[in-house]
Backbone and ligand atoms as CSV (ligand in chain L), in Angstrom:
chain,resi,resn,atom,element,x,y,z
A,1,UNK,N,N,-5.180,-37.114,-1.548
A,1,UNK,CA,C,-5.537,-35.927,-2.333
A,1,UNK,C,C,-4.933,-36.042,-3.723
A,2,UNK,N,N,-5.720,-35.755,-4.714
A,2,UNK,CA,C,-5.241,-35.905,-6.082
A,2,UNK,C,C,-4.375,-34.727,-6.506
A,3,UNK,N,N,-3.472,-34.998,-7.429
A,3,UNK,CA,C,-2.574,-33.956,-7.895
A,3,UNK,C,C,-2.923,-33.600,-9.334
A,4,UNK,N,N,-3.012,-32.325,-9.613
A,4,UNK,CA,C,-3.349,-31.863,-10.961
A,4,UNK,C,C,-2.286,-30.884,-11.443
A,5,UNK,N,N,-1.959,-30.979,-12.709
A,5,UNK,CA,C,-1.042,-30.004,-13.287
A,5,UNK,C,C,-1.882,-28.936,-13.974
A,6,UNK,N,N,-1.679,-27.715,-13.545
A,6,UNK,CA,C,-2.470,-26.610,-14.075
A,6,UNK,C,C,-1.554,-25.635,-14.808
A,7,UNK,N,N,-1.993,-25.239,-16.007
A,7,UNK,CA,C,-1.234,-24.202,-16.695
A,7,UNK,C,C,-1.810,-22.837,-16.305
A,8,UNK,N,N,-0.966,-22.001,-15.732
A,8,UNK,CA,C,-1.405,-20.683,-15.289
A,8,UNK,C,C,-1.385,-19.686,-16.440
A,9,UNK,N,N,-1.967,-18.501,-16.184
A,9,UNK,CA,C,-2.065,-17.470,-17.226
A,9,UNK,C,C,-0.685,-17.018,-17.705
A,10,UNK,N,N,0.334,-17.209,-16.873
A,10,UNK,CA,C,1.689,-16.804,-17.260
A,10,UNK,C,C,2.349,-17.859,-18.154
A,11,UNK,N,N,1.706,-19.021,-18.284
A,11,UNK,CA,C,2.259,-20.086,-19.123
A,11,UNK,C,C,2.945,-21.180,-18.325
A,12,UNK,N,N,3.248,-20.922,-17.065
A,12,UNK,CA,C,3.918,-21.931,-16.238
A,12,UNK,C,C,2.954,-23.020,-15.803
A,13,UNK,N,N,3.467,-24.244,-15.812
A,13,UNK,CA,C,2.665,-25.366,-15.338
A,13,UNK,C,C,3.078,-25.694,-13.913
A,14,UNK,N,N,2.094,-25.739,-13.032
A,14,UNK,CA,C,2.365,-25.995,-11.621
A,14,UNK,C,C,1.451,-27.111,-11.139
A,15,UNK,N,N,2.022,-27.968,-10.299
A,15,UNK,CA,C,1.217,-29.054,-9.734
A,15,UNK,C,C,0.451,-28.554,-8.529
A,16,UNK,N,N,-0.836,-28.827,-8.491
A,16,UNK,CA,C,-1.680,-28.446,-7.360
A,16,UNK,C,C,-2.365,-29.690,-6.835
A,17,UNK,N,N,-2.612,-29.715,-5.554
A,17,UNK,CA,C,-3.307,-30.852,-4.945
A,17,UNK,C,C,-4.641,-30.376,-4.399
A,18,UNK,N,N,-5.688,-30.980,-4.860
A,18,UNK,CA,C,-6.997,-30.678,-4.284
A,18,UNK,C,C,-7.974,-31.814,-4.532
A,19,UNK,N,N,-9.067,-31.761,-3.810
A,19,UNK,CA,C,-10.088,-32.807,-3.880
A,19,UNK,C,C,-11.459,-32.183,-4.036
A,20,UNK,N,N,-12.478,-32.992,-3.882
A,20,UNK,CA,C,-13.839,-32.469,-3.925
A,20,UNK,C,C,-14.588,-32.984,-5.132
A,21,UNK,N,N,-15.886,-32.640,-5.193
A,21,UNK,CA,C,-16.707,-33.074,-6.324
A,21,UNK,C,C,-16.190,-32.481,-7.635
A,22,UNK,N,N,-16.559,-33.130,-8.741
A,22,UNK,CA,C,-15.960,-32.733,-10.018
A,22,UNK,C,C,-16.229,-31.266,-10.369
A,23,UNK,N,N,-17.462,-30.802,-10.131
A,23,UNK,CA,C,-17.763,-29.398,-10.481
A,23,UNK,C,C,-16.854,-28.445,-9.710
A,24,UNK,N,N,-16.617,-28.761,-8.438
A,24,UNK,CA,C,-15.749,-27.907,-7.623
A,24,UNK,C,C,-14.320,-27.939,-8.119
A,25,UNK,N,N,-13.874,-29.140,-8.521
A,25,UNK,CA,C,-12.501,-29.280,-9.017
A,25,UNK,C,C,-12.324,-28.483,-10.305
A,26,UNK,N,N,-13.375,-28.537,-11.162
A,26,UNK,CA,C,-13.333,-27.772,-12.421
A,26,UNK,C,C,-13.242,-26.272,-12.152
A,27,UNK,N,N,-14.077,-25.835,-11.214
A,27,UNK,CA,C,-14.068,-24.408,-10.870
A,27,UNK,C,C,-12.714,-23.974,-10.335
A,28,UNK,N,N,-12.180,-24.829,-9.488
A,28,UNK,CA,C,-10.874,-24.556,-8.893
A,28,UNK,C,C,-9.812,-24.451,-9.992
A,29,UNK,N,N,-9.872,-25.390,-10.931
A,29,UNK,CA,C,-8.884,-25.388,-12.005
A,29,UNK,C,C,-9.020,-24.136,-12.856
A,30,UNK,N,N,-10.264,-23.777,-13.158
A,30,UNK,CA,C,-10.511,-22.595,-13.976
A,30,UNK,C,C,-9.962,-21.341,-13.302
A,31,UNK,N,N,-10.197,-21.270,-12.009
A,31,UNK,CA,C,-9.733,-20.119,-11.233
A,31,UNK,C,C,-8.204,-20.049,-11.249
A,32,UNK,N,N,-7.578,-21.212,-11.046
A,32,UNK,CA,C,-6.110,-21.258,-11.048
A,32,UNK,C,C,-5.543,-20.886,-12.419
A,33,UNK,N,N,-6.225,-21.357,-13.478
A,33,UNK,CA,C,-5.751,-21.078,-14.840
A,33,UNK,C,C,-5.830,-19.583,-15.168
A,34,UNK,N,N,-6.748,-18.887,-14.529
A,34,UNK,CA,C,-6.939,-17.469,-14.821
A,34,UNK,C,C,-5.894,-16.591,-14.126
A,35,UNK,N,N,-5.114,-17.192,-13.233
A,35,UNK,CA,C,-4.125,-16.413,-12.465
A,35,UNK,C,C,-2.701,-16.828,-12.819
A,36,UNK,N,N,-1.753,-15.889,-12.664
A,36,UNK,CA,C,-0.356,-16.285,-12.851
A,36,UNK,C,C,0.078,-17.196,-11.707
A,37,UNK,N,N,1.128,-17.984,-11.907
A,37,UNK,CA,C,1.628,-18.832,-10.829
A,37,UNK,C,C,2.169,-17.930,-9.717
A,38,UNK,N,N,2.420,-18.506,-8.554
A,38,UNK,CA,C,2.816,-17.710,-7.387
A,38,UNK,C,C,4.103,-16.934,-7.602
A,39,UNK,N,N,5.049,-17.579,-8.266
A,39,UNK,CA,C,6.337,-16.911,-8.484
A,39,UNK,C,C,6.155,-15.708,-9.403
A,40,UNK,N,N,5.358,-15.888,-10.472
A,40,UNK,CA,C,5.118,-14.778,-11.393
A,40,UNK,C,C,4.292,-13.675,-10.711
A,41,UNK,N,N,3.365,-14.089,-9.881
A,41,UNK,CA,C,2.543,-13.118,-9.164
A,41,UNK,C,C,3.430,-12.246,-8.272
A,42,UNK,N,N,4.353,-12.892,-7.588
A,42,UNK,CA,C,5.280,-12.192,-6.715
A,42,UNK,C,C,6.163,-11.241,-7.524
A,43,UNK,N,N,6.677,-11.745,-8.647
A,43,UNK,CA,C,7.535,-10.923,-9.508
A,43,UNK,C,C,6.761,-9.716,-10.041
A,44,UNK,N,N,5.492,-9.934,-10.349
A,44,UNK,CA,C,4.637,-8.845,-10.843
A,44,UNK,C,C,4.512,-7.743,-9.803
A,45,UNK,N,N,4.308,-8.169,-8.559
A,45,UNK,CA,C,4.172,-7.203,-7.460
A,45,UNK,C,C,5.428,-6.376,-7.304
A,46,UNK,N,N,6.575,-7.035,-7.443
A,46,UNK,CA,C,7.851,-6.330,-7.305
A,46,UNK,C,C,8.026,-5.339,-8.456
A,47,UNK,N,N,7.678,-5.787,-9.656
A,47,UNK,CA,C,7.747,-4.910,-10.836
A,47,UNK,C,C,6.878,-3.679,-10.651
A,48,UNK,N,N,5.648,-3.930,-10.228
A,48,UNK,CA,C,4.694,-2.842,-10.033
A,48,UNK,C,C,5.231,-1.854,-9.005
A,49,UNK,N,N,5.781,-2.380,-7.924
A,49,UNK,CA,C,6.302,-1.521,-6.866
A,49,UNK,C,C,7.474,-0.678,-7.368
A,50,UNK,N,N,8.334,-1.275,-8.176
A,50,UNK,CA,C,9.484,-0.538,-8.716
A,50,UNK,C,C,9.014,0.564,-9.656
A,51,UNK,N,N,8.013,0.234,-10.469
A,51,UNK,CA,C,7.445,1.225,-11.390
A,51,UNK,C,C,6.815,2.367,-10.590
A,52,UNK,N,N,6.085,1.987,-9.535
A,52,UNK,CA,C,5.431,2.988,-8.689
A,52,UNK,C,C,6.451,3.883,-8.003
A,53,UNK,N,N,7.591,3.309,-7.635
A,53,UNK,CA,C,8.632,4.099,-6.987
A,53,UNK,C,C,9.043,5.254,-7.900
A,54,UNK,N,N,9.192,4.950,-9.178
A,54,UNK,CA,C,9.562,5.997,-10.137
A,54,UNK,C,C,8.415,6.979,-10.329
A,55,UNK,N,N,7.215,6.439,-10.500
A,55,UNK,CA,C,6.049,7.298,-10.716
A,55,UNK,C,C,5.791,8.213,-9.521
A,56,UNK,N,N,5.961,7.667,-8.341
A,56,UNK,CA,C,5.681,8.437,-7.132
A,56,UNK,C,C,6.864,9.311,-6.734
A,57,UNK,N,N,7.952,9.152,-7.489
A,57,UNK,CA,C,9.139,9.974,-7.264
A,57,UNK,C,C,9.690,9.790,-5.844
A,58,UNK,N,N,9.948,8.552,-5.487
A,58,UNK,CA,C,10.414,8.224,-4.138
A,58,UNK,C,C,11.882,7.822,-4.152
A,59,UNK,N,N,12.571,8.052,-3.025
A,59,UNK,CA,C,13.984,7.681,-2.963
A,59,UNK,C,C,14.188,6.165,-2.913
A,60,UNK,N,N,15.367,5.745,-3.300
A,60,UNK,CA,C,15.765,4.336,-3.229
A,60,UNK,C,C,15.819,3.914,-1.763
A,61,UNK,N,N,15.325,2.719,-1.464
A,61,UNK,CA,C,15.360,2.233,-0.087
A,61,UNK,C,C,16.715,1.607,0.221
A,62,UNK,N,N,17.057,1.590,1.504
A,62,UNK,CA,C,18.287,0.919,1.917
A,62,UNK,C,C,17.972,-0.200,2.896
A,63,UNK,N,N,18.768,-1.253,2.874
A,63,UNK,CA,C,18.564,-2.391,3.762
A,63,UNK,C,C,18.926,-3.682,3.051
A,64,UNK,N,N,18.519,-4.786,3.641
A,64,UNK,CA,C,18.753,-6.096,3.033
A,64,UNK,C,C,17.956,-6.197,1.733
A,65,UNK,N,N,18.527,-6.878,0.764
A,65,UNK,CA,C,17.888,-7.029,-0.546
A,65,UNK,C,C,16.428,-7.498,-0.438
A,66,UNK,N,N,16.210,-8.542,0.348
A,66,UNK,CA,C,14.855,-9.100,0.476
A,66,UNK,C,C,13.920,-8.131,1.197
A,67,UNK,N,N,14.462,-7.440,2.190
A,67,UNK,CA,C,13.678,-6.442,2.927
A,67,UNK,C,C,13.253,-5.311,1.997
A,68,UNK,N,N,14.167,-4.881,1.160
A,68,UNK,CA,C,13.884,-3.765,0.248
A,68,UNK,C,C,12.713,-4.123,-0.655
A,69,UNK,N,N,12.731,-5.322,-1.195
A,69,UNK,CA,C,11.663,-5.736,-2.113
A,69,UNK,C,C,10.314,-5.754,-1.408
A,70,UNK,N,N,10.320,-6.240,-0.180
A,70,UNK,CA,C,9.076,-6.290,0.592
A,70,UNK,C,C,8.632,-4.874,0.950
A,71,UNK,N,N,9.589,-4.093,1.458
A,71,UNK,CA,C,9.293,-2.718,1.881
A,71,UNK,C,C,8.776,-1.883,0.709
A,72,UNK,N,N,9.293,-2.163,-0.468
A,72,UNK,CA,C,8.890,-1.445,-1.679
A,72,UNK,C,C,7.386,-1.612,-1.926
A,73,UNK,N,N,6.893,-2.816,-1.740
A,73,UNK,CA,C,5.469,-3.110,-1.929
A,73,UNK,C,C,4.637,-2.388,-0.864
A,74,UNK,N,N,5.108,-2.466,0.385
A,74,UNK,CA,C,4.409,-1.801,1.496
A,74,UNK,C,C,4.372,-0.297,1.250
A,75,UNK,N,N,5.514,0.257,0.847
A,75,UNK,CA,C,5.618,1.703,0.684
A,75,UNK,C,C,4.729,2.204,-0.454
A,76,UNK,N,N,4.766,1.533,-1.593
A,76,UNK,CA,C,3.988,1.989,-2.747
A,76,UNK,C,C,2.509,2.095,-2.387
A,77,UNK,N,N,2.028,1.080,-1.686
A,77,UNK,CA,C,0.626,1.065,-1.292
A,77,UNK,C,C,0.337,2.193,-0.293
A,78,UNK,N,N,1.223,2.334,0.682
A,78,UNK,CA,C,1.022,3.330,1.739
A,78,UNK,C,C,1.099,4.758,1.201
A,79,UNK,N,N,2.072,5.005,0.345
A,79,UNK,CA,C,2.234,6.367,-0.191
A,79,UNK,C,C,1.021,6.741,-1.041
A,80,UNK,N,N,0.590,5.827,-1.889
A,80,UNK,CA,C,-0.568,6.096,-2.741
A,80,UNK,C,C,-1.782,6.433,-1.884
A,81,UNK,N,N,-2.009,5.618,-0.877
A,81,UNK,CA,C,-3.149,5.809,0.012
A,81,UNK,C,C,-3.044,7.143,0.762
A,82,UNK,N,N,-1.865,7.413,1.337
A,82,UNK,CA,C,-1.680,8.634,2.121
A,82,UNK,C,C,-1.758,9.891,1.262
A,83,UNK,N,N,-1.295,9.808,0.028
A,83,UNK,CA,C,-1.377,10.980,-0.851
A,83,UNK,C,C,-2.823,11.296,-1.216
A,84,UNK,N,N,-3.609,10.250,-1.400
A,84,UNK,CA,C,-5.036,10.444,-1.690
A,84,UNK,C,C,-5.706,11.129,-0.510
A,85,UNK,N,N,-5.388,10.631,0.692
A,85,UNK,CA,C,-5.960,11.230,1.890
A,85,UNK,C,C,-5.493,12.676,2.015
A,86,UNK,N,N,-4.208,12.901,1.760
A,86,UNK,CA,C,-3.623,14.242,1.842
A,86,UNK,C,C,-4.376,15.209,0.922
A,87,UNK,N,N,-4.616,14.792,-0.301
A,87,UNK,CA,C,-5.296,15.648,-1.276
A,87,UNK,C,C,-6.687,16.023,-0.783
A,88,UNK,N,N,-7.345,15.065,-0.146
A,88,UNK,CA,C,-8.709,15.299,0.344
A,88,UNK,C,C,-8.714,16.238,1.533
A,89,UNK,N,N,-7.806,15.976,2.472
A,89,UNK,CA,C,-7.855,16.687,3.750
A,89,UNK,C,C,-7.315,18.118,3.644
A,90,UNK,N,N,-6.476,18.377,2.662
A,90,UNK,CA,C,-5.875,19.715,2.555
A,90,UNK,C,C,-6.634,20.626,1.587
A,91,UNK,N,N,-7.748,20.136,1.067
A,91,UNK,CA,C,-8.568,20.961,0.178
A,91,UNK,C,C,-9.030,22.227,0.909
A,92,UNK,N,N,-9.055,23.319,0.203
A,92,UNK,CA,C,-9.383,24.596,0.835
A,92,UNK,C,C,-10.852,24.633,1.295
A,93,UNK,N,N,-11.084,25.154,2.519
A,93,UNK,CA,C,-12.473,25.185,3.013
A,93,UNK,C,C,-13.276,26.298,2.344
A,94,UNK,N,N,-14.577,26.100,2.244
A,94,UNK,CA,C,-15.462,27.130,1.683
A,94,UNK,C,C,-15.717,28.212,2.715
A,95,UNK,N,N,-15.687,27.788,3.971
A,95,UNK,CA,C,-16.025,28.707,5.060
A,95,UNK,C,C,-14.752,29.366,5.597
A,96,UNK,N,N,-14.752,30.704,5.641
A,96,UNK,CA,C,-13.564,31.438,6.071
A,96,UNK,C,C,-13.206,31.155,7.522
A,97,UNK,N,N,-14.212,30.904,8.353
A,97,UNK,CA,C,-13.962,30.682,9.778
A,97,UNK,C,C,-13.190,29.393,10.042
A,98,UNK,N,N,-13.098,28.550,9.037
A,98,UNK,CA,C,-12.380,27.282,9.232
A,98,UNK,C,C,-10.911,27.387,8.837
A,99,UNK,N,N,-10.483,28.603,8.538
A,99,UNK,CA,C,-9.134,28.751,8.008
A,99,UNK,C,C,-8.029,28.346,8.988
A,100,UNK,N,N,-8.223,28.644,10.274
A,100,UNK,CA,C,-7.212,28.275,11.273
A,100,UNK,C,C,-7.069,26.756,11.316
A,101,UNK,N,N,-8.222,26.120,11.320
A,101,UNK,CA,C,-8.253,24.659,11.324
A,101,UNK,C,C,-7.575,24.128,10.056
A,102,UNK,N,N,-7.916,24.740,8.950
A,102,UNK,CA,C,-7.358,24.321,7.667
A,102,UNK,C,C,-5.836,24.427,7.663
A,103,UNK,N,N,-5.323,25.545,8.192
A,103,UNK,CA,C,-3.865,25.737,8.223
A,103,UNK,C,C,-3.184,24.687,9.082
A,104,UNK,N,N,-3.798,24.378,10.227
A,104,UNK,CA,C,-3.235,23.360,11.118
A,104,UNK,C,C,-3.221,21.999,10.434
A,105,UNK,N,N,-4.281,21.720,9.683
A,105,UNK,CA,C,-4.369,20.445,8.965
A,105,UNK,C,C,-3.287,20.363,7.897
A,106,UNK,N,N,-3.158,21.424,7.114
A,106,UNK,CA,C,-2.169,21.438,6.032
A,106,UNK,C,C,-0.761,21.262,6.590
A,107,UNK,N,N,-0.491,21.987,7.678
A,107,UNK,CA,C,0.826,21.905,8.315
A,107,UNK,C,C,1.137,20.473,8.755
A,108,UNK,N,N,0.200,19.874,9.476
A,108,UNK,CA,C,0.408,18.514,9.992
A,108,UNK,C,C,0.497,17.503,8.863
A,109,UNK,N,N,-0.363,17.658,7.869
A,109,UNK,CA,C,-0.377,16.717,6.746
A,109,UNK,C,C,0.909,16.840,5.929
A,110,UNK,N,N,1.367,18.078,5.750
A,110,UNK,CA,C,2.628,18.315,5.037
A,110,UNK,C,C,3.787,17.612,5.725
A,111,UNK,N,N,3.886,17.847,7.034
A,111,UNK,CA,C,4.968,17.250,7.807
A,111,UNK,C,C,4.933,15.727,7.735
A,112,UNK,N,N,3.737,15.180,7.926
A,112,UNK,CA,C,3.583,13.720,7.932
A,112,UNK,C,C,3.918,13.136,6.562
A,113,UNK,N,N,3.488,13.816,5.519
A,113,UNK,CA,C,3.727,13.333,4.160
A,113,UNK,C,C,5.222,13.393,3.838
A,114,UNK,N,N,5.869,14.472,4.277
A,114,UNK,CA,C,7.306,14.622,4.026
A,114,UNK,C,C,8.081,13.540,4.768
A,115,UNK,N,N,7.671,13.289,5.999
A,115,UNK,CA,C,8.312,12.266,6.828
A,115,UNK,C,C,8.219,10.903,6.125
A,116,UNK,N,N,7.046,10.653,5.582
A,116,UNK,CA,C,6.793,9.370,4.915
A,116,UNK,C,C,7.621,9.240,3.633
A,117,UNK,N,N,7.594,10.271,2.818
A,117,UNK,CA,C,8.270,10.225,1.518
A,117,UNK,C,C,9.780,10.112,1.650
A,118,UNK,N,N,10.323,10.634,2.765
A,118,UNK,CA,C,11.780,10.638,2.887
A,118,UNK,C,C,12.303,9.428,3.656
A,119,UNK,N,N,11.389,8.573,4.108
A,119,UNK,CA,C,11.790,7.396,4.887
A,119,UNK,C,C,12.392,6.337,3.950
A,120,UNK,N,N,13.685,6.072,4.097
A,120,UNK,CA,C,14.351,5.169,3.149
A,120,UNK,C,C,14.778,3.838,3.761
A,121,UNK,N,N,14.585,3.641,5.063
A,121,UNK,CA,C,14.988,2.365,5.676
A,121,UNK,C,C,13.936,1.294,5.398
A,122,UNK,N,N,14.336,0.263,4.679
A,122,UNK,CA,C,13.411,-0.828,4.345
A,122,UNK,C,C,12.795,-1.411,5.608
A,123,UNK,N,N,13.618,-1.534,6.664
A,123,UNK,CA,C,13.133,-2.136,7.908
A,123,UNK,C,C,12.023,-1.298,8.544
A,124,UNK,N,N,12.092,0.023,8.375
A,124,UNK,CA,C,11.047,0.899,8.923
A,124,UNK,C,C,9.704,0.602,8.275
A,125,UNK,N,N,9.715,0.437,6.962
A,125,UNK,CA,C,8.473,0.163,6.232
A,125,UNK,C,C,7.878,-1.176,6.648
A,126,UNK,N,N,8.764,-2.143,6.859
A,126,UNK,CA,C,8.282,-3.467,7.255
A,126,UNK,C,C,7.726,-3.411,8.683
A,127,UNK,N,N,8.424,-2.708,9.588
A,127,UNK,CA,C,7.953,-2.575,10.969
A,127,UNK,C,C,6.592,-1.877,11.040
A,128,UNK,N,N,6.385,-0.919,10.158
A,128,UNK,CA,C,5.167,-0.108,10.222
A,128,UNK,C,C,4.116,-0.521,9.199
A,129,UNK,N,N,4.276,-1.711,8.645
A,129,UNK,CA,C,3.412,-2.097,7.523
A,129,UNK,C,C,1.913,-2.100,7.865
A,130,UNK,N,N,1.574,-2.297,9.132
A,130,UNK,CA,C,0.153,-2.377,9.494
A,130,UNK,C,C,-0.487,-1.016,9.778
A,131,UNK,N,N,0.319,-0.026,10.164
A,131,UNK,CA,C,-0.299,1.266,10.485
A,131,UNK,C,C,0.122,2.417,9.567
A,132,UNK,N,N,1.053,2.149,8.660
A,132,UNK,CA,C,1.570,3.234,7.829
A,132,UNK,C,C,0.516,3.779,6.857
A,133,UNK,N,N,-0.486,2.956,6.570
A,133,UNK,CA,C,-1.588,3.373,5.697
A,133,UNK,C,C,-2.310,4.592,6.303
A,134,UNK,N,N,-2.344,4.637,7.628
A,134,UNK,CA,C,-3.077,5.688,8.331
A,134,UNK,C,C,-2.171,6.826,8.802
A,135,UNK,N,N,-0.939,6.833,8.336
A,135,UNK,CA,C,0.074,7.753,8.861
A,135,UNK,C,C,-0.362,9.222,8.831
A,136,UNK,N,N,-0.742,9.710,7.674
A,136,UNK,CA,C,-1.093,11.127,7.519
A,136,UNK,C,C,-2.392,11.444,8.267
A,137,UNK,N,N,-3.324,10.507,8.209
A,137,UNK,CA,C,-4.602,10.724,8.889
A,137,UNK,C,C,-4.398,10.869,10.406
A,138,UNK,N,N,-3.563,9.989,10.955
A,138,UNK,CA,C,-3.309,10.042,12.395
A,138,UNK,C,C,-2.644,11.350,12.791
A,139,UNK,N,N,-1.673,11.782,12.009
A,139,UNK,CA,C,-0.953,13.024,12.307
A,139,UNK,C,C,-1.906,14.217,12.227
A,140,UNK,N,N,-2.809,14.166,11.254
A,140,UNK,CA,C,-3.761,15.257,11.075
A,140,UNK,C,C,-4.735,15.324,12.250
A,141,UNK,N,N,-5.223,14.178,12.654
A,141,UNK,CA,C,-6.153,14.138,13.783
A,141,UNK,C,C,-5.477,14.653,15.048
A,142,UNK,N,N,-4.225,14.229,15.265
A,142,UNK,CA,C,-3.485,14.654,16.452
A,142,UNK,C,C,-3.306,16.171,16.474
A,143,UNK,N,N,-3.133,16.765,15.313
A,143,UNK,CA,C,-2.917,18.213,15.239
A,143,UNK,C,C,-4.217,18.989,15.422
A,144,UNK,N,N,-5.297,18.399,14.989
A,144,UNK,CA,C,-6.578,19.104,14.977
A,144,UNK,C,C,-7.318,18.970,16.309
A,145,UNK,N,N,-7.119,17.866,16.972
A,145,UNK,CA,C,-7.857,17.588,18.210
A,145,UNK,C,C,-7.787,18.707,19.242
A,146,UNK,N,N,-6.575,19.216,19.553
A,146,UNK,CA,C,-6.515,20.300,20.549
A,146,UNK,C,C,-7.311,21.522,20.126
A,147,UNK,N,N,-7.348,21.812,18.837
A,147,UNK,CA,C,-8.099,22.969,18.342
A,147,UNK,C,C,-9.606,22.762,18.509
A,148,UNK,N,N,-10.024,21.541,18.264
A,148,UNK,CA,C,-11.444,21.207,18.375
A,148,UNK,C,C,-11.894,21.297,19.826
A,149,UNK,N,N,-11.057,20.758,20.742
A,149,UNK,CA,C,-11.423,20.715,22.148
A,149,UNK,C,C,-11.279,22.075,22.820
A,150,UNK,N,N,-10.486,22.919,22.222
A,150,UNK,CA,C,-10.237,24.243,22.797
A,150,UNK,C,C,-11.380,25.209,22.601
A,151,UNK,N,N,-12.503,24.747,22.101
A,151,UNK,CA,C,-13.658,25.620,21.859
A,151,UNK,C,C,-13.500,26.381,20.562
A,152,UNK,N,N,-14.160,27.452,20.389
A,152,UNK,CA,C,-14.164,28.279,19.173
A,152,UNK,C,C,-14.801,27.580,18.006
L,1,ZN,ZN,ZN,4.519,-18.247,-13.783
């Protein structure tokens, strides 16, 4: 496999190994040149997560240094997603008869959102990285289901 030195968008030169017909190699090189190198990409993600922590007004995480950095990325994504869902699901209903349902939703969504925002253990975010995106939605469904099945 041939080795090529590619200058990435961040300015760093990195050696890459790839093969294939010339057009494919050119495309590959162009694609690589348009992106920052892996280290810069990683650093960018950490920067973004730290900025988001301030913007989202979240507490400092606790845990191992490396865990915190990873958890920070997981959390920023999850909080943003859950807050969007929260805003949608807690919107006031047009129909007055849905008010009981609405109150139950707001209550459950509030609790779930508060639980999420106050979670400061880096290890918790890493453990829950695959399902935390759905945290508020799951809590809301769990709260609403008994009301739906109970008739009315
Ligand atoms: Zn770089």
